[in-house]
C-alpha positions, -999 to +999 in steps of 0.1 A: +206+743-121+233+747-149+225+754-182+233+723-197+211+702-174+181+726-182+189+715-222+186+679-212+157+684-190+141+707-216+142+678-242+130+652-219+100+675-212+091+675-246+082+639-242+054+651-224+038+668-258+046+632-280+020+610-285+021+576-306+056+590-326+078+564-304+107+549-330+107+513-335+135+489-319+157+482-350+179+457-331+201+477-314+231+461-298+225+477-259+258+456-245+278+475-271+254+509-265+267+503-230+304+498-236+306+534-255+283+551-236+305+543-206+338+548-223+333+586-238+303+594-217+301+581-182+332+605-170+309+636-178+268+619-164+255+599-140+238+570-150+228+547-119+230+514-138+262+520-162+278+524-126+291+562-139+294+595-119+300+624-143+292+661-128+302+674-163+270+666-172+234+663-168+220+639-142+206+617-169+182+597-142+172+629-129+168+643-166+144+616-172+124+604-143+094+623-148+090+613-187+097+581-169+071+582-139+044+591-166+049+560-189+068+571-218+084+544-240+118+540-243+118+540-278+103+577-273+137+583-252+165+565-273+152+595-302+153+619-277+193+605-267+201+603-301+193+636-309+212+651-282+244+629-297+246+640-327+236+679-323+240+684-284+233+721-269+257+744-260+266+745-226+289+766-208+288+751-174+320+756-148+333+731-121+316+747-082+353+738-066+379+749-089+357+776-109+374+759-143+353+754-173+336+722-174+342+701-208+316+710-236+303+674-253+311+675-288+283+669-316+287+642-331+308+618-304+291+587-320+272+586-355+257+557-372+250+525-354+269+535-328+248+566-313+217+543-320+229+518-301+244+544-273+206+560-278+192+525-271+211+519-240+206+550-220+168+548-230+165+508-216+185+525-184+177+561-174+157+566-144+151+531-142+153+512-105+175+478-105+203+469-120+215+454-155+213+417-156+226+388-184+256+397-206+248+438-197+255+431-157+292+423-169+297+457-188+299+496-164+323+509-137+327+496-109+341+512-079+372+488-065+382+477-030+414+466-039+446+483-021+473+491-045+508+485-023+543+504-034+574+483-042+604+500-042+594+535-039+570+531-067+527+526-071+510+517-098+473+527-101+459+527-133+429+546-142+397+520-150+401+514-188+366+515-195+370+554-193+344+556-160+360+575-130+376+550-111+408+540-108+417+503-103+427+505-070+406+516-048+431+528-019+473+525-015+493+520+009+534+529+010+564+533+035+573+571+045+598+590+020+604+595-015+576+581-039+569+577-076+532+571-083+522+558-121+491+558-134+483+538-170+452+554-189+442+527-216+407+549-223+401+577-244+390+602-220+414+624-199+429+614-169+457+622-148+472+616-106+476+640-085+487+635-046+476+660-019+480+658+023+501+672+053+515+703+026+517+678+000+506+689-037+519+670-069+504+664-104+514+643-131+503+649-167+469+645-183+472+612-206+447+593-226+453+559-247+477+538-230+502+568-221+510+570-182+505+602-155+538+599-135+544+623-108+572+622-082+563+631-041+591+633-015+596+630+020+565+616+024+557+611+061+535+590+081+497+601+078+471+594+053+469+614+015+445+617-010+453+606-048+431+619-071+424+631-111+428+665-112+406+669-144+380+690-140+346+672-129+368+637-122+378+641-087+342+656-078+324+626-096+341+602-074+376+593-091+397+592-066+412+572-033+431+574+000+470+567+003+480+555+039+518+557+044+529+543+073 
């Protein structure tokens, strides 16, 4: 178990020692909280109801599962999560696939009402069965089944603008030969576009805030390739797709 997971599990375990100290719901905006969580937290954490699959940080559903099962309430969870947002435990984790350092959670990634909204949403969703409903159902990371098709020797495969670990196309098709792949990233989370397969290994620059990661592959032969984000932890969290060259 990584030290990051230990830290959050330990925080969740403190709930066992808490009784009668739940914080009152103060009209938190759960929709705004979910949007903010996906935008900056989902690339590092698993939270099933938000559709997030990050592996750089603890799996939040697992971390709070025991406390949820023992009947602790959402306002208590929210207090634990908000404290972690404002004062995160130091973690030093590495990506098992690459050996590279995984990103650390910065202190105060959200503050004030925004931190409270994120904490309230996580508390409402963590380790909870089922799916979000109503307005919450419209927010979150959803894996695409759409197929991007090359035109004029170019493929456009944008990253999910919400910041989640997904592209707006789940797969792609292109003719053999030279190919340019552009991936616009409107989120504030670092992403790039990389391609590998059949001796090909190309990677565009890491970008964010509307910039475009661009790569060029020459002489692609018919077959299957994989496009993915090479930022540590992102491919492992599901930010990849299949390119079929015909």
